[in-house]
Each structure stands twice: as C-alpha cells, then as structure tokens.
PDB file of N, H, CA, C and O in Angstrom:
ATOM      1  N   MET A   1       0.810  -1.212   0.004  1.00  0.00           N
ATOM      2  CA  MET A   1       0.008   0.004   0.005  1.00  0.00           C
ATOM      3  C   MET A   1       0.879   1.235  -0.008  1.00  0.00           C
ATOM      4  O   MET A   1       0.615   2.183  -0.748  1.00  0.00           O
ATOM      5  N   LYS A   2       1.931   1.226   0.816  1.00  0.00           N
ATOM      6  H   LYS A   2       2.145   0.456   1.417  1.00  0.00           H
ATOM      7  CA  LYS A   2       2.819   2.373   0.868  1.00  0.00           C
ATOM      8  C   LYS A   2       3.545   2.570  -0.468  1.00  0.00           C
ATOM      9  O   LYS A   2       3.745   3.696  -0.925  1.00  0.00           O
ATOM     10  N   PHE A   3       3.925   1.469  -1.069  1.00  0.00           N
ATOM     11  H   PHE A   3       3.762   0.555  -0.699  1.00  0.00           H
ATOM     12  CA  PHE A   3       4.615   1.548  -2.373  1.00  0.00           C
ATOM     13  C   PHE A   3       3.669   2.163  -3.418  1.00  0.00           C
ATOM     14  O   PHE A   3       4.095   3.003  -4.211  1.00  0.00           O
ATOM     15  N   LEU A   4       2.429   1.766  -3.426  1.00  0.00           N
ATOM     16  H   LEU A   4       2.083   1.084  -2.782  1.00  0.00           H
ATOM     17  CA  LEU A   4       1.489   2.319  -4.408  1.00  0.00           C
ATOM     18  C   LEU A   4       1.293   3.818  -4.203  1.00  0.00           C
ATOM     19  O   LEU A   4       1.197   4.567  -5.175  1.00  0.00           O
ATOM     20  N   LEU A   5       1.234   4.258  -2.954  1.00  0.00           N
ATOM     21  H   LEU A   5       1.313   3.649  -2.165  1.00  0.00           H
ATOM     22  CA  LEU A   5       1.074   5.693  -2.675  1.00  0.00           C
ATOM     23  C   LEU A   5       2.334   6.481  -3.172  1.00  0.00           C
ATOM     24  O   LEU A   5       2.209   7.552  -3.767  1.00  0.00           O
ATOM     25  N   ILE A   6       3.510   5.933  -2.916  1.00  0.00           N
ATOM     26  H   ILE A   6       3.612   5.063  -2.432  1.00  0.00           H
ATOM     27  CA  ILE A   6       4.751   6.559  -3.380  1.00  0.00           C
ATOM     28  C   ILE A   6       4.766   6.602  -4.900  1.00  0.00           C
ATOM     29  O   ILE A   6       5.137   7.610  -5.501  1.00  0.00           O
ATOM     30  N   LEU A   7       4.358   5.499  -5.514  1.00  0.00           N
ATOM     31  H   LEU A   7       4.056   4.680  -5.026  1.00  0.00           H
ATOM     32  CA  LEU A   7       4.353   5.489  -7.003  1.00  0.00           C
ATOM     33  C   LEU A   7       3.332   6.450  -7.549  1.00  0.00           C
ATOM     34  O   LEU A   7       3.592   7.086  -8.570  1.00  0.00           O
ATOM     35  N   LEU A   8       2.183   6.589  -6.921  1.00  0.00           N
ATOM     36  H   LEU A   8       1.972   6.072  -6.091  1.00  0.00           H
ATOM     37  CA  LEU A   8       1.201   7.557  -7.372  1.00  0.00           C
ATOM     38  C   LEU A   8       1.700   9.003  -7.244  1.00  0.00           C
ATOM     39  O   LEU A   8       1.515   9.820  -8.147  1.00  0.00           O
ATOM     40  N   LEU A   9       2.334   9.298  -6.110  1.00  0.00           N
ATOM     41  H   LEU A   9       2.484   8.635  -5.377  1.00  0.00           H
ATOM     42  CA  LEU A   9       2.904  10.633  -5.940  1.00  0.00           C
ATOM     43  C   LEU A   9       4.001  10.928  -6.936  1.00  0.00           C
ATOM     44  O   LEU A   9       4.130  12.056  -7.412  1.00  0.00           O
ATOM     45  N   TRP A  10       4.803   9.903  -7.257  1.00  0.00           N
ATOM     46  H   TRP A  10       4.699   8.986  -6.871  1.00  0.00           H
ATOM     47  CA  TRP A  10       5.866  10.088  -8.258  1.00  0.00           C
ATOM     48  C   TRP A  10       5.273  10.326  -9.663  1.00  0.00           C
ATOM     49  O   TRP A  10       5.783  11.145 -10.428  1.00  0.00           O
ATOM     50  N   VAL A  11       4.209   9.608  -9.982  1.00  0.00           N
ATOM     51  H   VAL A  11       3.795   8.943  -9.361  1.00  0.00           H
ATOM     52  CA  VAL A  11       3.596   9.803 -11.299  1.00  0.00           C
ATOM     53  C   VAL A  11       2.982  11.211 -11.405  1.00  0.00           C
ATOM     54  O   VAL A  11       3.049  11.840 -12.461  1.00  0.00           O
ATOM     55  N   ILE A  12       2.391  11.695 -10.317  1.00  0.00           N
ATOM     56  H   ILE A  12       2.337  11.184  -9.459  1.00  0.00           H
ATOM     57  CA  ILE A  12       1.858  13.049 -10.294  1.00  0.00           C
ATOM     58  C   ILE A  12       2.967  14.057 -10.479  1.00  0.00           C
ATOM     59  O   ILE A  12       2.815  15.036 -11.209  1.00  0.00           O
ATOM     60  N   LEU A  13       4.117  13.810  -9.796  1.00  0.00           N
ATOM     61  H   LEU A  13       4.241  13.015  -9.203  1.00  0.00           H
ATOM     62  CA  LEU A  13       5.262  14.695  -9.956  1.00  0.00           C
ATOM     63  C   LEU A  13       5.818  14.629 -11.411  1.00  0.00           C
ATOM     64  O   LEU A  13       6.289  15.622 -11.966  1.00  0.00           O
ATOM     65  N   LEU A  14       5.740  13.449 -11.974  1.00  0.00           N
ATOM     66  H   LEU A  14       5.358  12.642 -11.523  1.00  0.00           H
ATOM     67  CA  LEU A  14       6.218  13.261 -13.342  1.00  0.00           C
ATOM     68  C   LEU A  14       5.363  14.070 -14.308  1.00  0.00           C
ATOM     69  O   LEU A  14       5.888  14.643 -15.264  1.00  0.00           O
ATOM     70  N   VAL A  15       4.071  14.126 -14.077  1.00  0.00           N
ATOM     71  H   VAL A  15       3.645  13.661 -13.300  1.00  0.00           H
ATOM     72  CA  VAL A  15       3.197  14.874 -14.928  1.00  0.00           C
ATOM     73  C   VAL A  15       3.404  16.402 -14.725  1.00  0.00           C
ATOM     74  O   VAL A  15       3.400  17.172 -15.686  1.00  0.00           O
ATOM     75  N   LEU A  16       3.582  16.812 -13.453  1.00  0.00           N
ATOM     76  H   LEU A  16       3.585  16.187 -12.673  1.00  0.00           H
ATOM     77  CA  LEU A  16       3.689  18.250 -13.210  1.00  0.00           C
ATOM     78  C   LEU A  16       5.079  18.808 -13.534  1.00  0.00           C
ATOM     79  O   LEU A  16       5.188  19.909 -14.073  1.00  0.00           O
ATOM     80  N   CYS A  17       6.114  18.078 -13.219  1.00  0.00           N
ATOM     81  H   CYS A  17       6.025  17.184 -12.781  1.00  0.00           H
ATOM     82  CA  CYS A  17       7.486  18.580 -13.416  1.00  0.00           C
ATOM     83  C   CYS A  17       8.379  17.368 -13.681  1.00  0.00           C
ATOM     84  O   CYS A  17       8.967  16.821 -12.748  1.00  0.00           O
ATOM     85  N   TRP A  18       8.485  16.947 -14.927  1.00  0.00           N
ATOM     86  H   TRP A  18       8.007  17.391 -15.685  1.00  0.00           H
ATOM     87  CA  TRP A  18       9.205  15.754 -15.258  1.00  0.00           C
ATOM     88  C   TRP A  18      10.703  15.826 -14.985  1.00  0.00           C
ATOM     89  O   TRP A  18      11.267  14.793 -14.623  1.00  0.00           O
ATOM     90  N   PRO A  19      11.403  16.963 -15.127  1.00  0.00           N
ATOM     91  CA  PRO A  19      12.811  16.961 -14.761  1.00  0.00           C
ATOM     92  C   PRO A  19      13.082  16.611 -13.298  1.00  0.00           C
ATOM     93  O   PRO A  19      13.994  15.859 -12.955  1.00  0.00           O
ATOM     94  N   LEU A  20      12.231  17.203 -12.460  1.00  0.00           N
ATOM     95  H   LEU A  20      11.489  17.814 -12.739  1.00  0.00           H
ATOM     96  CA  LEU A  20      12.386  16.952 -10.998  1.00  0.00           C
ATOM     97  C   LEU A  20      12.075  15.478 -10.656  1.00  0.00           C
ATOM     98  O   LEU A  20      12.728  14.881  -9.800  1.00  0.00           O
ATOM     99  N   ALA A  21      11.094  14.919 -11.321  1.00  0.00           N
ATOM    100  H   ALA A  21      10.563  15.404 -12.017  1.00  0.00           H
ATOM    101  CA  ALA A  21      10.764  13.496 -11.073  1.00  0.00           C
ATOM    102  C   ALA A  21      11.916  12.626 -11.540  1.00  0.00           C
ATOM    103  O   ALA A  21      12.253  11.669 -10.843  1.00  0.00           O
ATOM    104  N   LEU A  22      12.529  12.894 -12.653  1.00  0.00           N
ATOM    105  H   LEU A  22      12.255  13.672 -13.219  1.00  0.00           H
ATOM    106  CA  LEU A  22      13.648  12.053 -13.085  1.00  0.00           C
ATOM    107  C   LEU A  22      14.871  12.246 -12.174  1.00  0.00           C
ATOM    108  O   LEU A  22      15.596  11.290 -11.897  1.00  0.00           O
ATOM    109  N   LEU A  23      15.096  13.468 -11.716  1.00  0.00           N
ATOM    110  H   LEU A  23      14.507  14.244 -11.941  1.00  0.00           H
ATOM    111  CA  LEU A  23      16.173  13.737 -10.772  1.00  0.00           C
ATOM    112  C   LEU A  23      15.954  12.945  -9.455  1.00  0.00           C
ATOM    113  O   LEU A  23      16.891  12.371  -8.900  1.00  0.00           O
ATOM    114  N   LEU A  24      14.722  12.934  -8.989  1.00  0.00           N
ATOM    115  H   LEU A  24      13.961  13.400  -9.440  1.00  0.00           H
ATOM    116  CA  LEU A  24      14.393  12.157  -7.809  1.00  0.00           C
ATOM    117  C   LEU A  24      14.595  10.696  -8.004  1.00  0.00           C
ATOM    118  O   LEU A  24      15.031   9.998  -7.089  1.00  0.00           O
ATOM    119  N   LEU A  25      14.285  10.208  -9.195  1.00  0.00           N
ATOM    120  H   LEU A  25      13.930  10.776  -9.938  1.00  0.00           H
ATOM    121  CA  LEU A  25      14.439   8.815  -9.515  1.00  0.00           C
ATOM    122  C   LEU A  25      15.925   8.425  -9.460  1.00  0.00           C
ATOM    123  O   LEU A  25      16.278   7.325  -9.033  1.00  0.00           O
ATOM    124  N   ILE A  26      16.776   9.348  -9.899  1.00  0.00           N
ATOM    125  H   ILE A  26      16.489  10.241 -10.246  1.00  0.00           H
ATOM    126  CA  ILE A  26      18.215   9.063  -9.912  1.00  0.00           C
ATOM    127  C   ILE A  26      18.824   9.156  -8.538  1.00  0.00           C
ATOM    128  O   ILE A  26      19.665   8.327  -8.190  1.00  0.00           O
ATOM    129  N   PHE A  27      18.425  10.151  -7.726  1.00  0.00           N
ATOM    130  H   PHE A  27      17.741  10.824  -8.009  1.00  0.00           H
ATOM    131  CA  PHE A  27      19.059  10.373  -6.451  1.00  0.00           C
ATOM    132  C   PHE A  27      18.401   9.603  -5.283  1.00  0.00           C
ATOM    133  O   PHE A  27      18.965   9.590  -4.189  1.00  0.00           O
ATOM    134  N   TRP A  28      17.285   8.992  -5.466  1.00  0.00           N
ATOM    135  H   TRP A  28      16.826   9.003  -6.355  1.00  0.00           H
ATOM    136  CA  TRP A  28      16.615   8.219  -4.404  1.00  0.00           C
ATOM    137  C   TRP A  28      17.480   7.131  -3.793  1.00  0.00           C
ATOM    138  O   TRP A  28      17.563   7.041  -2.568  1.00  0.00           O
ATOM    139  N   PRO A  29      18.145   6.281  -4.622  1.00  0.00           N
ATOM    140  CA  PRO A  29      19.025   5.252  -4.040  1.00  0.00           C
ATOM    141  C   PRO A  29      20.204   5.832  -3.266  1.00  0.00           C
ATOM    142  O   PRO A  29      20.632   5.256  -2.266  1.00  0.00           O
ATOM    143  N   ILE A  30      20.726   6.957  -3.719  1.00  0.00           N
ATOM    144  H   ILE A  30      20.378   7.424  -4.531  1.00  0.00           H
ATOM    145  CA  ILE A  30      21.838   7.625  -2.998  1.00  0.00           C
ATOM    146  C   ILE A  30      21.361   8.108  -1.623  1.00  0.00           C
ATOM    147  O   ILE A  30      22.045   7.929  -0.615  1.00  0.00           O
ATOM    148  N   LEU A  31      20.177   8.723  -1.607  1.00  0.00           N
ATOM    149  H   LEU A  31      19.622   8.868  -2.425  1.00  0.00           H
ATOM    150  CA  LEU A  31      19.650   9.227  -0.318  1.00  0.00           C
ATOM    151  C   LEU A  31      19.350   8.059   0.619  1.00  0.00           C
ATOM    152  O   LEU A  31      19.535   8.153   1.833  1.00  0.00           O
ATOM    153  N   TRP A  32      18.880   6.953   0.028  1.00  0.00           N
ATOM    154  H   TRP A  32      18.729   6.876  -0.958  1.00  0.00           H
ATOM    155  CA  TRP A  32      18.581   5.773   0.878  1.00  0.00           C
ATOM    156  C   TRP A  32      19.904   5.257   1.496  1.00  0.00           C
ATOM    157  O   TRP A  32      19.941   4.941   2.685  1.00  0.00           O
ATOM    158  N   LEU A  33      20.975   5.173   0.703  1.00  0.00           N
ATOM    159  H   LEU A  33      20.945   5.430  -0.263  1.00  0.00           H
ATOM    160  CA  LEU A  33      22.259   4.722   1.234  1.00  0.00           C
ATOM    161  C   LEU A  33      22.790   5.637   2.290  1.00  0.00           C
ATOM    162  O   LEU A  33      23.390   5.178   3.262  1.00  0.00           O
ATOM    163  N   LEU A  34      22.582   6.944   2.126  1.00  0.00           N
ATOM    164  H   LEU A  34      22.094   7.316   1.337  1.00  0.00           H
ATOM    165  CA  LEU A  34      23.078   7.919   3.167  1.00  0.00           C
ATOM    166  C   LEU A  34      22.274   7.798   4.423  1.00  0.00           C
ATOM    167  O   LEU A  34      22.778   8.150   5.490  1.00  0.00           O
ATOM    168  N   SER A  35      21.035   7.315   4.367  1.00  0.00           N
ATOM    169  H   SER A  35      20.625   7.029   3.501  1.00  0.00           H
ATOM    170  CA  SER A  35      20.224   7.252   5.565  1.00  0.00           C
ATOM    171  C   SER A  35      20.495   6.005   6.416  1.00  0.00           C
ATOM    172  O   SER A  35      20.023   5.927   7.550  1.00  0.00           O
ATOM    173  N   ILE A  36      21.236   5.046   5.897  1.00  0.00           N
ATOM    174  H   ILE A  36      21.620   5.110   4.975  1.00  0.00           H
ATOM    175  CA  ILE A  36      21.490   3.779   6.623  1.00  0.00           C
ATOM    176  C   ILE A  36      22.202   4.033   7.948  1.00  0.00           C
ATOM    177  O   ILE A  36      21.779   3.464   8.953  1.00  0.00           O
ATOM    178  N   PRO A  37      23.242   4.841   8.018  1.00  0.00           N
ATOM    179  CA  PRO A  37      23.875   5.069   9.358  1.00  0.00           C
ATOM    180  C   PRO A  37      22.914   5.670  10.398  1.00  0.00           C
ATOM    181  O   PRO A  37      22.991   5.347  11.583  1.00  0.00           O
ATOM    182  N   PHE A  38      22.025   6.531   9.947  1.00  0.00           N
ATOM    183  H   PHE A  38      21.963   6.793   8.984  1.00  0.00           H
ATOM    184  CA  PHE A  38      21.051   7.115  10.887  1.00  0.00           C
ATOM    185  C   PHE A  38      20.054   6.071  11.367  1.00  0.00           C
ATOM    186  O   PHE A  38      19.631   6.116  12.522  1.00  0.00           O
ATOM    187  N   ARG A  39      19.671   5.138  10.513  1.00  0.00           N
ATOM    188  H   ARG A  39      20.015   5.101   9.575  1.00  0.00           H
ATOM    189  CA  ARG A  39      18.819   4.074  10.923  1.00  0.00           C
ATOM    190  C   ARG A  39      19.458   3.143  11.945  1.00  0.00           C
ATOM    191  O   ARG A  39      18.829   2.707  12.910  1.00  0.00           O
ATOM    192  N   ILE A  40      20.752   2.853  11.691  1.00  0.00           N
ATOM    193  H   ILE A  40      21.262   3.207  10.907  1.00  0.00           H
ATOM    194  CA  ILE A  40      21.489   1.996  12.626  1.00  0.00           C
ATOM    195  C   ILE A  40      21.627   2.727  13.974  1.00  0.00           C
ATOM    196  O   ILE A  40      21.423   2.116  15.023  1.00  0.00           O
ATOM    197  N   PHE A  41      21.963   4.001  13.960  1.00  0.00           N
ATOM    198  H   PHE A  41      22.129   4.497  13.108  1.00  0.00           H
ATOM    199  CA  PHE A  41      22.074   4.785  15.164  1.00  0.00           C
ATOM    200  C   PHE A  41      20.727   4.829  15.915  1.00  0.00           C
ATOM    201  O   PHE A  41      20.712   4.721  17.141  1.00  0.00           O
ATOM    202  N   GLY A  42      19.650   4.979  15.234  1.00  0.00           N
ATOM    203  H   GLY A  42      19.662   5.066  14.238  1.00  0.00           H
ATOM    204  CA  GLY A  42      18.313   4.935  15.860  1.00  0.00           C
ATOM    205  C   GLY A  42      18.027   3.629  16.517  1.00  0.00           C
ATOM    206  O   GLY A  42      17.482   3.601  17.620  1.00  0.00           O
ATOM    207  N   ALA A  43      18.379   2.534  15.874  1.00  0.00           N
ATOM    208  H   ALA A  43      18.821   2.557  14.978  1.00  0.00           H
ATOM    209  CA  ALA A  43      18.168   1.198  16.449  1.00  0.00           C
ATOM    210  C   ALA A  43      18.985   0.968  17.700  1.00  0.00           C
ATOM    211  O   ALA A  43      18.504   0.389  18.674  1.00  0.00           O
ATOM    212  N   VAL A  44      20.232   1.429  17.667  1.00  0.00           N
ATOM    213  H   VAL A  44      20.623   1.899  16.875  1.00  0.00           H
ATOM    214  CA  VAL A  44      21.115   1.293  18.816  1.00  0.00           C
ATOM    215  C   VAL A  44      20.605   2.132  19.976  1.00  0.00           C
ATOM    216  O   VAL A  44      20.618   1.680  21.121  1.00  0.00           O
ATOM    217  N   MET A  45      20.150   3.365  19.686  1.00  0.00           N
ATOM    218  H   MET A  45      20.140   3.732  18.756  1.00  0.00           H
ATOM    219  CA  MET A  45      19.680   4.196  20.782  1.00  0.00           C
ATOM    220  C   MET A  45      18.368   3.605  21.387  1.00  0.00           C
ATOM    221  O   MET A  45      18.165   3.642  22.600  1.00  0.00           O
ATOM    222  N   GLU A  46      17.515   3.079  20.537  1.00  0.00           N
ATOM    223  H   GLU A  46      17.680   3.049  19.551  1.00  0.00           H
ATOM    224  CA  GLU A  46      16.285   2.442  21.068  1.00  0.00           C
ATOM    225  C   GLU A  46      16.639   1.232  21.966  1.00  0.00           C
ATOM    226  O   GLU A  46      16.021   1.025  23.010  1.00  0.00           O
ATOM    227  N   ALA A  47      17.636   0.448  21.543  1.00  0.00           N
ATOM    228  H   ALA A  47      18.138   0.616  20.695  1.00  0.00           H
ATOM    229  CA  ALA A  47      18.051  -0.674  22.399  1.00  0.00           C
ATOM    230  C   ALA A  47      18.652  -0.214  23.712  1.00  0.00           C
ATOM    231  O   ALA A  47      18.387  -0.804  24.759  1.00  0.00           O
ATOM    232  N   LEU A  48      19.468   0.846  23.666  1.00  0.00           N
ATOM    233  H   LEU A  48      19.684   1.326  22.815  1.00  0.00           H
ATOM    234  CA  LEU A  48      20.051   1.341  24.894  1.00  0.00           C
ATOM    235  C   LEU A  48      18.988   1.908  25.864  1.00  0.00           C
ATOM    236  O   LEU A  48      19.055   1.675  27.070  1.00  0.00           O
ATOM    237  N   LEU A  49      18.044   2.630  25.334  1.00  0.00           N
ATOM    238  H   LEU A  49      17.990   2.819  24.354  1.00  0.00           H
ATOM    239  CA  LEU A  49      16.963   3.170  26.174  1.00  0.00           C
ATOM    240  C   LEU A  49      16.105   2.069  26.743  1.00  0.00           C
ATOM    241  O   LEU A  49      15.635   2.177  27.876  1.00  0.00           O
ATOM    242  N   SER A  50      15.887   1.003  25.979  1.00  0.00           N
ATOM    243  H   SER A  50      16.269   0.916  25.059  1.00  0.00           H
ATOM    244  CA  SER A  50      15.131  -0.164  26.513  1.00  0.00           C
ATOM    245  C   SER A  50      15.928  -0.842  27.653  1.00  0.00           C
ATOM    246  O   SER A  50      15.360  -1.291  28.649  1.00  0.00           O
ATOM    247  N   LEU A  51      17.212  -0.897  27.477  1.00  0.00           N
ATOM    248  H   LEU A  51      17.674  -0.533  26.668  1.00  0.00           H
ATOM    249  CA  LEU A  51      18.040  -1.515  28.524  1.00  0.00           C
ATOM    250  C   LEU A  51      18.008  -0.693  29.816  1.00  0.00           C
ATOM    251  O   LEU A  51      17.888  -1.252  30.906  1.00  0.00           O
ATOM    252  N   VAL A  52      18.117   0.643  29.691  1.00  0.00           N
ATOM    253  H   VAL A  52      18.215   1.097  28.806  1.00  0.00           H
ATOM    254  CA  VAL A  52      18.034   1.527  30.830  1.00  0.00           C
ATOM    255  C   VAL A  52      16.671   1.419  31.500  1.00  0.00           C
ATOM    256  O   VAL A  52      16.587   1.398  32.728  1.00  0.00           O
ATOM    257  N   LYS A  53      15.630   1.350  30.731  1.00  0.00           N
ATOM    258  H   LYS A  53      15.698   1.366  29.734  1.00  0.00           H
ATOM    259  CA  LYS A  53      14.255   1.217  31.297  1.00  0.00           C
ATOM    260  C   LYS A  53      14.162  -0.110  32.050  1.00  0.00           C
ATOM    261  O   LYS A  53      13.635  -0.160  33.162  1.00  0.00           O
ATOM    262  N   ALA A  54      14.674  -1.184  31.443  1.00  0.00           N
ATOM    263  H   ALA A  54      15.102  -1.143  30.540  1.00  0.00           H
ATOM    264  CA  ALA A  54      14.606  -2.493  32.113  1.00  0.00           C
ATOM    265  C   ALA A  54      15.413  -2.485  33.438  1.00  0.00           C
ATOM    266  O   ALA A  54      14.980  -3.071  34.430  1.00  0.00           O
ATOM    267  N   LEU A  55      16.556  -1.832  33.442  1.00  0.00           N
ATOM    268  H   LEU A  55      16.907  -1.356  32.635  1.00  0.00           H
ATOM    269  CA  LEU A  55      17.343  -1.722  34.661  1.00  0.00           C
ATOM    270  C   LEU A  55      16.677  -0.903  35.733  1.00  0.00           C
ATOM    271  O   LEU A  55      16.764  -1.225  36.917  1.00  0.00           O
ATOM    272  N   LEU A  56      16.009   0.160  35.322  1.00  0.00           N
ATOM    273  H   LEU A  56      15.938   0.422  34.360  1.00  0.00           H
ATOM    274  CA  LEU A  56      15.318   1.010  36.316  1.00  0.00           C
ATOM    275  C   LEU A  56      14.096   0.326  36.890  1.00  0.00           C
ATOM    276  O   LEU A  56      13.781   0.531  38.062  1.00  0.00           O
ATOM    277  N   PHE A  57      13.424  -0.447  36.139  1.00  0.00           N
ATOM    278  H   PHE A  57      13.680  -0.614  35.187  1.00  0.00           H
ATOM    279  CA  PHE A  57      12.189  -1.140  36.564  1.00  0.00           C
ATOM    280  C   PHE A  57      12.478  -2.503  37.213  1.00  0.00           C
ATOM    281  O   PHE A  57      11.568  -3.148  37.735  1.00  0.00           O
ATOM    282  N   LEU A  58      13.735  -2.933  37.179  1.00  0.00           N
ATOM    283  H   LEU A  58      14.474  -2.408  36.755  1.00  0.00           H
ATOM    284  CA  LEU A  58      14.069  -4.260  37.744  1.00  0.00           C
ATOM    285  C   LEU A  58      13.702  -4.384  39.219  1.00  0.00           C
ATOM    286  O   LEU A  58      13.124  -5.402  39.599  1.00  0.00           O
ATOM    287  N   PRO A  59      14.016  -3.369  40.104  1.00  0.00           N
ATOM    288  CA  PRO A  59      13.662  -3.551  41.478  1.00  0.00           C
ATOM    289  C   PRO A  59      12.125  -3.690  41.692  1.00  0.00           C
ATOM    290  O   PRO A  59      11.672  -4.471  42.529  1.00  0.00           O
ATOM    291  N   ALA A  60      11.376  -2.942  40.943  1.00  0.00           N
ATOM    292  H   ALA A  60      11.744  -2.308  40.263  1.00  0.00           H
ATOM    293  CA  ALA A  60       9.930  -3.026  41.068  1.00  0.00           C
ATOM    294  C   ALA A  60       9.393  -4.397  40.604  1.00  0.00           C
ATOM    295  O   ALA A  60       8.443  -4.932  41.177  1.00  0.00           O
ATOM    296  N   ARG A  61      10.011  -4.935  39.576  1.00  0.00           N
ATOM    297  H   ARG A  61      10.782  -4.501  39.110  1.00  0.00           H
ATOM    298  CA  ARG A  61       9.556  -6.234  39.063  1.00  0.00           C
ATOM    299  C   ARG A  61       9.960  -7.309  40.032  1.00  0.00           C
ATOM    300  O   ARG A  61       9.228  -8.287  40.183  1.00  0.00           O
ATOM    301  N   LEU A  62      11.103  -7.178  40.709  1.00  0.00           N
ATOM    302  H   LEU A  62      11.697  -6.383  40.586  1.00  0.00           H
ATOM    303  CA  LEU A  62      11.558  -8.172  41.665  1.00  0.00           C
ATOM    304  C   LEU A  62      10.676  -8.157  42.907  1.00  0.00           C
ATOM    305  O   LEU A  62      10.471  -9.200  43.529  1.00  0.00           O
ATOM    306  N   LEU A  63      10.144  -6.977  43.282  1.00  0.00           N
ATOM    307  H   LEU A  63      10.310  -6.130  42.777  1.00  0.00           H
ATOM    308  CA  LEU A  63       9.251  -6.822  44.421  1.00  0.00           C
ATOM    309  C   LEU A  63       7.819  -7.178  44.114  1.00  0.00           C
ATOM    310  O   LEU A  63       6.975  -7.181  45.010  1.00  0.00           O
ATOM    311  N   GLY A  64       7.535  -7.470  42.895  1.00  0.00           N
ATOM    312  H   GLY A  64       8.221  -7.467  42.167  1.00  0.00           H
ATOM    313  CA  GLY A  64       6.194  -7.936  42.504  1.00  0.00           C
ATOM    314  C   GLY A  64       5.290  -6.807  42.006  1.00  0.00           C
ATOM    315  O   GLY A  64       4.068  -6.934  42.074  1.00  0.00           O
ATOM    316  N   GLY A  65       5.847  -5.733  41.519  1.00  0.00           N
ATOM    317  H   GLY A  65       6.840  -5.630  41.464  1.00  0.00           H
ATOM    318  CA  GLY A  65       5.008  -4.645  40.966  1.00  0.00           C
ATOM    319  C   GLY A  65       4.396  -5.083  39.670  1.00  0.00           C
ATOM    320  O   GLY A  65       4.941  -5.923  38.953  1.00  0.00           O
ATOM    321  N   LYS A  66       3.238  -4.496  39.372  1.00  0.00           N
ATOM    322  H   LYS A  66       2.795  -3.814  39.955  1.00  0.00           H
ATOM    323  CA  LYS A  66       2.547  -4.851  38.137  1.00  0.00           C
ATOM    324  C   LYS A  66       3.046  -3.944  37.003  1.00  0.00           C
ATOM    325  O   LYS A  66       3.264  -2.750  37.205  1.00  0.00           O
ATOM    326  N   GLU A  67       3.221  -4.512  35.837  1.00  0.00           N
ATOM    327  H   GLU A  67       3.045  -5.482  35.673  1.00  0.00           H
ATOM    328  CA  GLU A  67       3.736  -3.777  34.693  1.00  0.00           C
ATOM    329  C   GLU A  67       2.523  -3.193  33.888  1.00  0.00           C
ATOM    330  O   GLU A  67       1.562  -3.896  33.575  1.00  0.00           O
ATOM    331  N   LYS A  68       2.623  -1.930  33.589  1.00  0.00           N
ATOM    332  H   LYS A  68       3.403  -1.359  33.844  1.00  0.00           H
ATOM    333  CA  LYS A  68       1.626  -1.264  32.777  1.00  0.00           C
ATOM    334  C   LYS A  68       2.060  -1.216  31.333  1.00  0.00           C
ATOM    335  O   LYS A  68       3.234  -0.978  31.046  1.00  0.00           O
ATOM    336  N   GLN A  69       1.110  -1.444  30.392  1.00  0.00           N
ATOM    337  H   GLN A  69       0.157  -1.638  30.625  1.00  0.00           H
ATOM    338  CA  GLN A  69       1.462  -1.395  28.986  1.00  0.00           C
ATOM    339  C   GLN A  69       0.561  -0.487  28.231  1.00  0.00           C
ATOM    340  O   GLN A  69       0.718  -0.327  27.021  1.00  0.00           O
TER     341      GLN A  69
END
C-alpha cells in the first residue's frame, strides 16, 4: 500500500514537473544509502533506552510490581 502511494505521488510529480521527477528517481538510491547510518544509530539508541528502562524497573519487578502497557 505504501509503495502504491509513493508510486502515485511520483507519477503526479512526473506529470507536473518531469525533470524533478527524473532527478528524484536518480538520487533516491543515493539518499537511501546515506540514511542507513542514521537508521543504525536509531536502532542502537532504542536498544540502549530499553536496557536503561529495564534496569530502572528491575527492583519493582523483583518486588512484585505490576507492569503497565
């Protein structure tokens, strides 16, 4: 579904301004490659924050506190 929406938006851009659409088609893989380090950094930060949360809530879990979700 997401792919179809992106394709539809690109076709609309192609009709309105074809040079920009072709430029986007060429540079999209390059932008995707440049975003990989930020995705890895985000995953690492999420894991670290989950670890800190688990360590902070460990005493409550050991004492029998109920977990809210």
